C-alpha positions, 0 to 999 in steps of 0.5 A: 129042522126049524126051531119053531118045529122043534119048539112045537115038538117039545110043547107037545110033549109037555102037554102029552106028559101033564106037564101043562097043568100049569097055569104059567105057559110062558114059563113052560116055553121058555123052558123049552126054548132053553132046552133046545141045543143051538150049536148046530155046528158042534152037535148036530148032524143034518141034510141040506139041499141047495137049490140054484139055477142049474142044479139041486144038490144034497150034502150031509153034515156030520159035526164028529167027523174030521174037518175035511170030511163033515161036508159030504155030498149025496146027490147032484140033480137027484144022481151020484155026484162026479169027483168033480163036484164033490170036490167043488162041494168040499171047497165050498164048504170048507169055510164052514168047517175050520176050527175057528168058524166053529164055536167052542 
């Protein structure tokens, strides 16, 4: 989910709860942006789709899983991946799950 969508949802929440009664929309916007946790590698689980010239890869990131299991390949071209594809995907994502690469 992009940050623009998140900001829009937060602003909608403020509007629907009556918090927009204030004329200071810049302050409301700033509070909404500051409320977003942008530490994706630490706190956010998400699904991504990669499209290259040969395949469509769908994978899931789970920050609370052990390092080697944080990235899980779900499908390749909308089918169950082979063991070789799973291993290739893990190797491709290995640099993203090293403790030194994840912000503290």
